[in-house]
LUMLO-595120 format. One record per residue (C-alpha): y, x negated, z negated. Coordinates in steps of 0.2 Angstrom, whole numbers, plus 5000, padded with zeros to 4 digits. Each point is the difference from the previous one (the first is absolute). Layout:
BEGIN
<site yy="Y" xx="X" zz="Z"/>
...
END
This chain:
BEGIN
<site yy="5037" xx="4876" zz="5197"/>
<site yy="5014" xx="5003" zz="4987"/>
<site yy="4988" xx="5007" zz="4987"/>
<site yy="4982" xx="4997" zz="4995"/>
<site yy="4989" xx="5015" zz="5006"/>
<site yy="4983" xx="5005" zz="4994"/>
<site yy="4987" xx="4988" zz="4992"/>
<site yy="5003" xx="5007" zz="4983"/>
<site yy="4982" xx="5000" zz="4995"/>
<site yy="4998" xx="4982" zz="5005"/>
<site yy="5016" xx="4995" zz="4991"/>
<site yy="4993" xx="5008" zz="4984"/>
<site yy="4983" xx="4992" zz="5002"/>
<site yy="5008" xx="4983" zz="5002"/>
<site yy="5011" xx="5003" zz="4985"/>
<site yy="4985" xx="5005" zz="4989"/>
<site yy="4991" xx="4984" zz="5005"/>
<site yy="5016" xx="4989" zz="4997"/>
<site yy="5000" xx="5007" zz="4982"/>
<site yy="4982" xx="4994" zz="4996"/>
<site yy="4998" xx="4984" zz="4991"/>
<site yy="4991" xx="4985" zz="5007"/>
<site yy="4999" xx="4995" zz="5018"/>
<site yy="4999" xx="5014" zz="5013"/>
<site yy="4996" xx="4999" zz="5018"/>
<site yy="5004" xx="5013" zz="5013"/>
<site yy="4995" xx="5001" zz="5018"/>
<site yy="5012" xx="5010" zz="5011"/>
<site yy="4995" xx="5002" zz="5018"/>
<site yy="5002" xx="5011" zz="5015"/>
<site yy="5005" xx="4999" zz="5019"/>
<site yy="5018" xx="4994" zz="5005"/>
<site yy="5016" xx="5011" zz="4999"/>
<site yy="4994" xx="5010" zz="4985"/>
<site yy="5013" xx="4992" zz="4988"/>
<site yy="4989" xx="4989" zz="4989"/>
<site yy="5014" xx="4987" zz="4998"/>
<site yy="5013" xx="5014" zz="4997"/>
<site yy="4989" xx="5007" zz="4986"/>
<site yy="4998" xx="4983" zz="4992"/>
<site yy="5019" xx="4997" zz="5001"/>
<site yy="5003" xx="5017" zz="4991"/>
<site yy="4987" xx="4996" zz="4987"/>
<site yy="5007" xx="4983" zz="4996"/>
<site yy="5017" xx="5005" zz="4997"/>
<site yy="5006" xx="4994" zz="4983"/>
<site yy="4984" xx="4991" zz="4997"/>
<site yy="4997" xx="4981" zz="5000"/>
<site yy="4991" xx="4996" zz="5016"/>
<site yy="4996" xx="4988" zz="5014"/>
<site yy="4998" xx="5005" zz="5017"/>
<site yy="4993" xx="4991" zz="5015"/>
<site yy="4996" xx="5006" zz="5017"/>
<site yy="4987" xx="4989" zz="5009"/>
<site yy="5001" xx="4997" zz="5019"/>
<site yy="4989" xx="4992" zz="5013"/>
<site yy="5006" xx="4982" zz="4997"/>
<site yy="4989" xx="4986" zz="4996"/>
<site yy="4994" xx="4996" zz="4982"/>
<site yy="5013" xx="4987" zz="4996"/>
<site yy="5014" xx="5011" zz="5006"/>
<site yy="4993" xx="5015" zz="4990"/>
<site yy="4999" xx="4989" zz="4984"/>
<site yy="5018" xx="4994" zz="5003"/>
<site yy="5006" xx="5018" zz="5003"/>
<site yy="4991" xx="5007" zz="4984"/>
<site yy="5008" xx="4987" zz="4989"/>
<site yy="5017" xx="5004" zz="5007"/>
<site yy="4997" xx="5018" zz="4996"/>
<site yy="4994" xx="4997" zz="4982"/>
<site yy="5014" xx="4987" zz="4997"/>
<site yy="5013" xx="5013" zz="5006"/>
<site yy="4993" xx="5014" zz="4990"/>
<site yy="4998" xx="4990" zz="4984"/>
<site yy="5017" xx="4991" zz="5003"/>
<site yy="4991" xx="4983" zz="4998"/>
<site yy="5005" xx="4987" zz="5013"/>
<site yy="4988" xx="4988" zz="4992"/>
<site yy="4986" xx="5011" zz="5006"/>
<site yy="5005" xx="4997" zz="5018"/>
<site yy="5003" xx="4982" zz="4999"/>
<site yy="4982" xx="4994" zz="4998"/>
<site yy="4986" xx="4999" zz="5012"/>
<site yy="4984" xx="5010" zz="4997"/>
<site yy="4985" xx="4993" zz="5008"/>
<site yy="4989" xx="5014" zz="4994"/>
<site yy="5002" xx="5019" zz="4997"/>
<site yy="4995" xx="4997" zz="4982"/>
<site yy="5015" xx="4989" zz="4998"/>
<site yy="5011" xx="5014" zz="5006"/>
<site yy="4992" xx="5013" zz="4988"/>
<site yy="5002" xx="4987" zz="4985"/>
<site yy="5018" xx="4997" zz="5004"/>
<site yy="5003" xx="5019" zz="5001"/>
<site yy="4992" xx="5001" zz="4982"/>
<site yy="5011" xx="4986" zz="4994"/>
<site yy="5017" xx="5008" zz="5005"/>
<site yy="4996" xx="5019" zz="4999"/>
<site yy="5007" xx="5008" zz="4984"/>
<site yy="4987" xx="5002" zz="4986"/>
<site yy="5008" xx="5013" zz="4990"/>
<site yy="4999" xx="5014" zz="5013"/>
<site yy="4989" xx="5006" zz="5014"/>
<site yy="5002" xx="4992" zz="5017"/>
<site yy="4995" xx="5009" zz="5016"/>
<site yy="4994" xx="4988" zz="5014"/>
<site yy="4999" xx="5009" zz="5017"/>
<site yy="4991" xx="4992" zz="5015"/>
<site yy="5004" xx="5010" zz="5014"/>
<site yy="4991" xx="5000" zz="5017"/>
<site yy="4986" xx="4992" zz="4990"/>
<site yy="4989" xx="5000" zz="5015"/>
<site yy="5010" xx="4985" zz="5008"/>
<site yy="4997" xx="4989" zz="4985"/>
<site yy="4982" xx="5003" zz="5002"/>
<site yy="5001" xx="4997" zz="5019"/>
<site yy="5009" xx="4984" zz="4997"/>
<site yy="4988" xx="4994" zz="4986"/>
<site yy="4983" xx="5009" zz="5000"/>
<site yy="4997" xx="4995" zz="4983"/>
<site yy="5016" xx="5006" zz="4993"/>
<site yy="4992" xx="5016" zz="4991"/>
<site yy="4987" xx="4988" zz="4992"/>
<site yy="5015" xx="4989" zz="4993"/>
<site yy="5009" xx="5015" zz="4994"/>
<site yy="4984" xx="5007" zz="4992"/>
<site yy="4997" xx="4984" zz="4990"/>
<site yy="5018" xx="4999" zz="4994"/>
<site yy="4999" xx="5018" zz="4995"/>
<site yy="4984" xx="4998" zz="4990"/>
<site yy="5006" xx="4984" zz="4991"/>
<site yy="5018" xx="5004" zz="4997"/>
<site yy="5008" xx="5017" zz="5006"/>
<site yy="4988" xx="5013" zz="4994"/>
<site yy="5006" xx="4998" zz="4982"/>
<site yy="5018" xx="4996" zz="5004"/>
<site yy="5015" xx="5011" zz="5001"/>
<site yy="5000" xx="5002" zz="5018"/>
<site yy="4998" xx="5013" zz="5014"/>
<site yy="4993" xx="4993" zz="5016"/>
<site yy="5002" xx="5012" zz="5015"/>
<site yy="4991" xx="4995" zz="5017"/>
<site yy="5008" xx="5011" zz="5014"/>
<site yy="4993" xx="5000" zz="5018"/>
<site yy="5000" xx="5009" zz="5016"/>
<site yy="4984" xx="4996" zz="5008"/>
<site yy="4988" xx="5012" zz="4991"/>
<site yy="4984" xx="4992" zz="5006"/>
<site yy="5005" xx="4983" zz="4994"/>
<site yy="5008" xx="5006" zz="4983"/>
<site yy="4983" xx="5008" zz="4997"/>
<site yy="4990" xx="4985" zz="5004"/>
<site yy="5011" xx="4988" zz="4990"/>
<site yy="5003" xx="5011" zz="4984"/>
<site yy="4989" xx="5016" zz="4999"/>
<site yy="4983" xx="4996" zz="5008"/>
<site yy="4986" xx="4995" zz="4988"/>
<site yy="4999" xx="4983" zz="5009"/>
<site yy="5019" xx="4998" zz="4997"/>
<site yy="5005" xx="4986" zz="4988"/>
<site yy="5012" xx="5012" zz="4991"/>
<site yy="4988" xx="5015" zz="4999"/>
<site yy="5000" xx="5010" zz="4984"/>
<site yy="5016" xx="4992" zz="4994"/>
<site yy="5013" xx="5012" zz="5006"/>
<site yy="5007" xx="5013" zz="4988"/>
<site yy="5004" xx="5011" zz="5015"/>
<site yy="4997" xx="5001" zz="5018"/>
<site yy="5014" xx="5010" zz="5008"/>
<site yy="4998" xx="5005" zz="5018"/>
<site yy="5017" xx="5006" zz="5007"/>
<site yy="4999" xx="5015" zz="5012"/>
<site yy="5013" xx="5009" zz="5011"/>
<site yy="5012" xx="5011" zz="4990"/>
<site yy="4997" xx="5019" zz="5000"/>
<site yy="5010" xx="5011" zz="5012"/>
<site yy="5010" xx="5007" zz="4986"/>
<site yy="5010" xx="4983" zz="4999"/>
<site yy="5007" xx="5002" zz="5017"/>
<site yy="5014" xx="5010" zz="4994"/>
<site yy="5005" xx="4986" zz="4989"/>
<site yy="5001" xx="4988" zz="5015"/>
<site yy="5008" xx="5013" zz="5012"/>
<site yy="5009" xx="5013" zz="4988"/>
<site yy="5011" xx="5008" zz="5014"/>
<site yy="4986" xx="5005" zz="5012"/>
<site yy="4992" xx="5017" zz="5002"/>
<site yy="4982" xx="5002" zz="4995"/>
<site yy="4995" xx="5001" zz="5019"/>
<site yy="5009" xx="4984" zz="5003"/>
<site yy="4991" xx="4992" zz="4985"/>
<site yy="4983" xx="5005" zz="5007"/>
<site yy="5004" xx="4992" zz="5017"/>
<site yy="5006" xx="4984" zz="4991"/>
<site yy="4984" xx="5000" zz="4990"/>
<site yy="4990" xx="5001" zz="5016"/>
<site yy="5009" xx="4983" zz="5005"/>
<site yy="5001" xx="4991" zz="4983"/>
<site yy="4987" xx="5008" zz="4989"/>
<site yy="5002" xx="4995" zz="4982"/>
<site yy="5004" xx="4982" zz="5004"/>
<site yy="5016" xx="4995" zz="4991"/>
<site yy="5006" xx="4987" zz="5013"/>
<site yy="4998" xx="5013" zz="5014"/>
<site yy="5010" xx="5013" zz="4990"/>
<site yy="5014" xx="4987" zz="4996"/>
<site yy="5001" xx="4997" zz="5019"/>
<site yy="5001" xx="5019" zz="5003"/>
<site yy="5015" xx="5002" zz="4989"/>
<site yy="5011" xx="4994" zz="5014"/>
<site yy="4996" xx="5014" zz="5012"/>
<site yy="5006" xx="5018" zz="5000"/>
<site yy="4985" xx="5007" zz="5010"/>
<site yy="4982" xx="4996" zz="5004"/>
<site yy="5002" xx="4999" zz="5019"/>
<site yy="5013" xx="4986" zz="4998"/>
<site yy="4990" xx="4991" zz="4987"/>
<site yy="4984" xx="4999" zz="5010"/>
<site yy="5009" xx="4995" zz="5016"/>
<site yy="5010" xx="4986" zz="4991"/>
<site yy="4987" xx="4994" zz="4988"/>
<site yy="4984" xx="5002" zz="5009"/>
<site yy="5002" xx="5002" zz="5019"/>
<site yy="5014" xx="4987" zz="5002"/>
<site yy="4994" xx="4982" zz="5003"/>
<site yy="5013" xx="4994" zz="4987"/>
<site yy="4995" xx="5013" zz="4988"/>
<site yy="4994" xx="4994" zz="4983"/>
<site yy="4984" xx="5010" zz="5001"/>
<site yy="4996" xx="4997" zz="5018"/>
<site yy="4987" xx="4987" zz="4996"/>
<site yy="4996" xx="5006" zz="4983"/>
<site yy="4982" xx="5006" zz="5004"/>
<site yy="4995" xx="4983" zz="5007"/>
<site yy="5009" xx="4991" zz="4986"/>
<site yy="4991" xx="5010" zz="4987"/>
<site yy="4983" xx="4998" zz="5007"/>
<site yy="5002" xx="4981" zz="5003"/>
<site yy="5007" xx="4997" zz="4982"/>
<site yy="4988" xx="5011" zz="4991"/>
<site yy="4983" xx="4998" zz="5009"/>
<site yy="4990" xx="4985" zz="5005"/>
<site yy="4993" xx="5009" zz="5015"/>
<site yy="5015" xx="5010" zz="5007"/>
<site yy="4993" xx="5002" zz="5018"/>
<site yy="4985" xx="5011" zz="4995"/>
<site yy="5010" xx="5010" zz="4987"/>
<site yy="5014" xx="5002" zz="5014"/>
<site yy="4986" xx="5007" zz="5011"/>
<site yy="4994" xx="5012" zz="4987"/>
<site yy="5017" xx="5006" zz="4996"/>
<site yy="5003" xx="5003" zz="5019"/>
<site yy="4984" xx="5010" zz="5001"/>
<site yy="5005" xx="5011" zz="4985"/>
<site yy="5017" xx="5002" zz="5007"/>
<site yy="4992" xx="5007" zz="5016"/>
<site yy="4990" xx="5013" zz="4989"/>
<site yy="4984" xx="4991" zz="4999"/>
<site yy="4995" xx="5002" zz="4982"/>
<site yy="4981" xx="4999" zz="4998"/>
<site yy="4993" xx="4982" zz="4997"/>
<site yy="4987" xx="5002" zz="5014"/>
<site yy="5014" xx="5004" zz="5012"/>
<site yy="5011" xx="4986" zz="4995"/>
<site yy="4985" xx="4988" zz="5002"/>
<site yy="4997" xx="5007" zz="5017"/>
<site yy="5018" xx="4998" zz="5005"/>
<site yy="5001" xx="4982" zz="4993"/>
<site yy="4983" xx="4995" zz="5007"/>
<site yy="4994" xx="4996" zz="4982"/>
<site yy="4985" xx="5006" zz="4990"/>
<site yy="5006" xx="5013" zz="4987"/>
<site yy="4993" xx="4989" zz="4986"/>
<site yy="5012" xx="4985" zz="5005"/>
<site yy="5015" xx="5011" zz="4998"/>
<site yy="4997" xx="5004" zz="4981"/>
<site yy="5008" xx="4984" zz="4995"/>
<site yy="5016" xx="5003" zz="5010"/>
<site yy="5001" xx="5018" zz="4995"/>
<site yy="4999" xx="4995" zz="4981"/>
<site yy="5014" xx="4987" zz="5003"/>
<site yy="5011" xx="5014" zz="5007"/>
<site yy="4996" xx="5012" zz="4986"/>
<site yy="5003" xx="4987" zz="4987"/>
<site yy="5018" xx="4998" zz="5007"/>
<site yy="5002" xx="5020" zz="5000"/>
<site yy="5002" xx="4999" zz="5019"/>
<site yy="4985" xx="5011" zz="5004"/>
<site yy="4991" xx="5013" zz="4990"/>
<site yy="4983" xx="5010" zz="5002"/>
<site yy="5001" xx="5019" zz="5001"/>
<site yy="4986" xx="5012" zz="4998"/>
<site yy="5000" xx="5019" zz="4998"/>
<site yy="5003" xx="5004" zz="4982"/>
<site yy="4985" xx="5011" zz="4999"/>
<site yy="4988" xx="4986" zz="5003"/>
<site yy="4988" xx="4998" zz="4985"/>
<site yy="4999" xx="4981" zz="5002"/>
<site yy="5016" xx="4994" zz="5008"/>
<site yy="4996" xx="4981" zz="4999"/>
<site yy="4984" xx="5003" zz="5011"/>
<site yy="5006" xx="5014" zz="5011"/>
<site yy="4997" xx="4997" zz="5019"/>
<site yy="5016" xx="5010" zz="5003"/>
<site yy="5011" xx="4986" zz="4994"/>
<site yy="5016" xx="4997" zz="5011"/>
<site yy="5012" xx="4986" zz="4999"/>
<site yy="5018" xx="5002" zz="5001"/>
<site yy="5015" xx="4988" zz="4999"/>
<site yy="5008" xx="5002" zz="4983"/>
<site yy="5016" xx="4991" zz="5002"/>
<site yy="5013" xx="5011" zz="5009"/>
<site yy="5008" xx="4986" zz="5009"/>
<site yy="4984" xx="4993" zz="5007"/>
<site yy="4994" xx="5017" zz="5005"/>
<site yy="5017" xx="5003" zz="5009"/>
<site yy="4998" xx="4983" zz="5009"/>
<site yy="4982" xx="5001" zz="5005"/>
<site yy="5000" xx="5018" zz="5004"/>
<site yy="5016" xx="5003" zz="5009"/>
<site yy="5009" xx="4984" zz="5004"/>
<site yy="4988" xx="4986" zz="5004"/>
<site yy="4993" xx="5008" zz="5016"/>
<site yy="5018" xx="4998" zz="5007"/>
<site yy="5002" xx="4982" zz="4993"/>
<site yy="5002" xx="4993" zz="5017"/>
<site yy="5015" xx="5011" zz="5004"/>
<site yy="5008" xx="4995" zz="4984"/>
<site yy="4999" xx="4982" zz="5005"/>
<site yy="5012" xx="5004" zz="5015"/>
<site yy="5011" xx="5009" zz="4988"/>
<site yy="4997" xx="5017" zz="5008"/>
<site yy="5003" xx="5010" zz="4984"/>
<site yy="5009" xx="5015" zz="5007"/>
<site yy="4987" xx="5002" zz="5015"/>
<site yy="4985" xx="5001" zz="4988"/>
<site yy="5008" xx="5011" zz="4986"/>
<site yy="4996" xx="5016" zz="5010"/>
<site yy="4982" xx="4995" zz="5001"/>
<site yy="4999" xx="4994" zz="4982"/>
<site yy="5008" xx="5015" zz="4993"/>
<site yy="4984" xx="5012" zz="5000"/>
<site yy="4990" xx="4986" zz="4993"/>
<site yy="5013" xx="4997" zz="4986"/>
<site yy="5001" xx="5018" zz="4996"/>
<site yy="4981" xx="5001" zz="4998"/>
<site yy="5001" xx="4985" zz="4989"/>
<site yy="5014" xx="5008" zz="4989"/>
<site yy="4989" xx="5016" zz="4999"/>
<site yy="4985" xx="4990" zz="4994"/>
<site yy="5010" xx="4991" zz="4987"/>
<site yy="5007" xx="5017" zz="4994"/>
<site yy="4982" xx="5006" zz="4997"/>
<site yy="4996" xx="4984" zz="4990"/>
<site yy="5016" xx="5003" zz="4989"/>
<site yy="4994" xx="5018" zz="4998"/>
<site yy="4983" xx="4995" zz="4994"/>
<site yy="5008" xx="4987" zz="4988"/>
<site yy="5011" xx="5014" zz="4993"/>
<site yy="4984" xx="5009" zz="4996"/>
<site yy="4992" xx="4985" zz="4993"/>
<site yy="5015" xx="4997" zz="4989"/>
<site yy="4998" xx="5018" zz="4993"/>
<site yy="4981" xx="4999" zz="5000"/>
<site yy="4998" xx="5006" zz="4982"/>
<site yy="5010" xx="5015" zz="5004"/>
<site yy="4988" xx="5005" zz="5014"/>
<site yy="4985" xx="4994" zz="4990"/>
<site yy="4995" xx="4987" zz="5014"/>
<site yy="4989" xx="4985" zz="4998"/>
<site yy="5002" xx="4995" zz="5018"/>
<site yy="5013" xx="5004" zz="5013"/>
<site yy="5000" xx="4997" zz="5019"/>
<site yy="4995" xx="5009" zz="5016"/>
<site yy="4985" xx="5011" zz="5003"/>
<site yy="4993" xx="5001" zz="5018"/>
<site yy="4985" xx="5004" zz="5010"/>
<site yy="4996" xx="5003" zz="5018"/>
<site yy="5011" xx="5015" zz="5002"/>
<site yy="5013" xx="5000" zz="4987"/>
<site yy="5012" xx="4989" zz="4990"/>
<site yy="5009" xx="5003" zz="4984"/>
<site yy="5016" xx="4989" zz="4998"/>
<site yy="4999" xx="5001" zz="4981"/>
<site yy="4984" xx="5002" zz="4990"/>
<site yy="4997" xx="4996" zz="4981"/>
<site yy="4983" xx="5002" zz="4991"/>
<site yy="4996" xx="5003" zz="4982"/>
<site yy="4985" xx="4993" zz="4990"/>
<site yy="4988" xx="5013" zz="5007"/>
<site yy="5005" xx="4994" zz="5018"/>
<site yy="5009" xx="5017" zz="5003"/>
<site yy="5017" xx="5000" zz="5009"/>
<site yy="5013" xx="5003" zz="4987"/>
<site yy="5014" xx="4998" zz="5012"/>
<site yy="5002" xx="5002" zz="5019"/>
<site yy="5015" xx="4999" zz="5011"/>
<site yy="5008" xx="4997" zz="5017"/>
<site yy="5015" xx="4989" zz="5004"/>
<site yy="5012" xx="5003" zz="5014"/>
<site yy="5013" xx="4988" zz="5007"/>
<site yy="5009" xx="5012" zz="5011"/>
<site yy="5017" xx="5006" zz="5004"/>
<site yy="4995" xx="5018" zz="4998"/>
<site yy="4997" xx="5009" zz="4983"/>
<site yy="4982" xx="5003" zz="4997"/>
<site yy="4995" xx="5018" zz="4997"/>
<site yy="4985" xx="5011" zz="4996"/>
<site yy="4990" xx="4995" zz="5015"/>
<site yy="4998" xx="4982" zz="4993"/>
<site yy="4994" xx="5008" zz="4983"/>
<site yy="4988" xx="5011" zz="5009"/>
<site yy="4993" xx="4986" zz="5010"/>
<site yy="4997" xx="4990" zz="4984"/>
<site yy="4990" xx="5015" zz="4992"/>
<site yy="4990" xx="5002" zz="5016"/>
<site yy="4995" xx="4982" zz="5000"/>
<site yy="4994" xx="5002" zz="4982"/>
<site yy="4990" xx="5016" zz="5003"/>
<site yy="4992" xx="4996" zz="5017"/>
<site yy="4994" xx="4983" zz="4994"/>
<site yy="4994" xx="5007" zz="4983"/>
<site yy="5009" xx="4986" zz="4990"/>
<site yy="4996" xx="5000" zz="4982"/>
<site yy="5016" xx="5005" zz="4990"/>
<site yy="5003" xx="4999" zz="4982"/>
<site yy="5005" xx="5016" zz="4991"/>
<site yy="5018" xx="4995" zz="4998"/>
<site yy="5002" xx="4991" zz="5017"/>
<site yy="5018" xx="4998" zz="5005"/>
<site yy="5006" xx="5001" zz="5018"/>
<site yy="5014" xx="4988" zz="5004"/>
<site yy="5012" xx="5001" zz="5015"/>
<site yy="5011" xx="4985" zz="5004"/>
<site yy="5014" xx="5002" zz="5013"/>
<site yy="5015" xx="4989" zz="5005"/>
<site yy="5010" xx="5014" zz="5006"/>
<site yy="4996" xx="5013" zz="4987"/>
<site yy="4991" xx="5017" zz="5000"/>
<site yy="5003" xx="5017" zz="5008"/>
<site yy="5006" xx="5014" zz="4988"/>
<site yy="4984" xx="5010" zz="5001"/>
<site yy="4990" xx="4985" zz="4995"/>
<site yy="5012" xx="4997" zz="4985"/>
<site yy="4998" xx="5018" zz="4995"/>
<site yy="4981" xx="4999" zz="5001"/>
<site yy="5001" xx="4984" zz="4989"/>
<site yy="5009" xx="5010" zz="4986"/>
<site yy="4985" xx="5012" zz="5000"/>
<site yy="4986" xx="4988" zz="5001"/>
<site yy="4999" xx="4987" zz="4986"/>
<site yy="4987" xx="4989" zz="5010"/>
<site yy="5013" xx="4997" zz="5014"/>
<site yy="5012" xx="4986" zz="4997"/>
<site yy="5014" xx="4996" zz="5013"/>
<site yy="5007" xx="4982" zz="4999"/>
<site yy="5016" xx="4995" zz="5009"/>
<site yy="5003" xx="4984" zz="4991"/>
<site yy="4989" xx="4986" zz="4996"/>
<site yy="5011" xx="4996" zz="4985"/>
<site yy="4996" xx="5016" zz="4991"/>
<site yy="4992" xx="4998" zz="4983"/>
<site yy="4987" xx="5013" zz="4996"/>
<site yy="4996" xx="4994" zz="4983"/>
END
């Protein structure tokens, strides 16, 4: 990437903490590929800092590597020359050589590896923090990719470092609006297709910068055995989750359209109550989410809950590509592209609907929405539905990923769903229609006359 994109609120938060007096501890965590290290690099520009990225080496090797990193950052060869039997010895050496007249940032990246190498490392760090660093001019940043371990080591009530952090920053995928920063020369239709492959994951979006169109990108990056993302799903689960096989099976079931926890349990041959732990892991990583109709009074306890794969890449992989995995092993890309195309188009359409709902969420105050999602029952479904404080629909809508312009018939169908199902509308309920290919002239003319009807052609529109 030639320039730093997004993460401005995180940079602002880190700078505010940096300006505070005394010792400051920050926990930065989130799944891989989201740009945690890039964020830290941007934040540390023109600041006195020491950066160390841990690995899976043994404890002795880790100590040696850390002292080398500290020696290089502080420009103190003597720091590297000595042997340090204990971790406390390294912390003490760092204190001797770091500048006392200005704040020093110490970053321990891939923190989970230090904890795997030495299970008591967080306890060592907590003792040194309490006795030395909490009142010193230092900002300690612990950064990690394995969410469950970062929580266990730093944020859980039983964690040695519990209650000591000034901030706990969970990095999430970038919003869709940033795609045009990564891919400025592409049309919005192509951006939506690229989003269905890479989502808001910075590393994936960087890879997509080298491709002129979606079809070439998916064939070379994902379907080709030598493609960088060919084994990404497997790699991600094995790196992030201690029980990847069960989580893989859950994602495979969700990719096949099995979304109710009882159905998933039946498919996997496991009681539903045994799946809760694995579902929570996937939700904590923002790989899975639970969806309920927006008109449900108690969403958390609703029996209509339906699980979906949240990450666009994993949804694409499990819902479209994985069933043909054996063909890919033999390099039969062109043969299966025809079979894959309907599945991929359905996936893109699903992602487009998600983006349309996110558009409404981003403009929730304009539409007086407290909650935005889908609304469905046995005989109808609304792609877009937002409810107000009185549990009335303040916005309803439909999304069409089609090569044809949509016209009056779509609007009439939306109105018919509302009337025939006696849905509770607020007095100023807005009707939204989203279309990839635009709208017919007669629908445009109607929209000029009806204030409640809003036609949206671009997801980059600003309604505020």
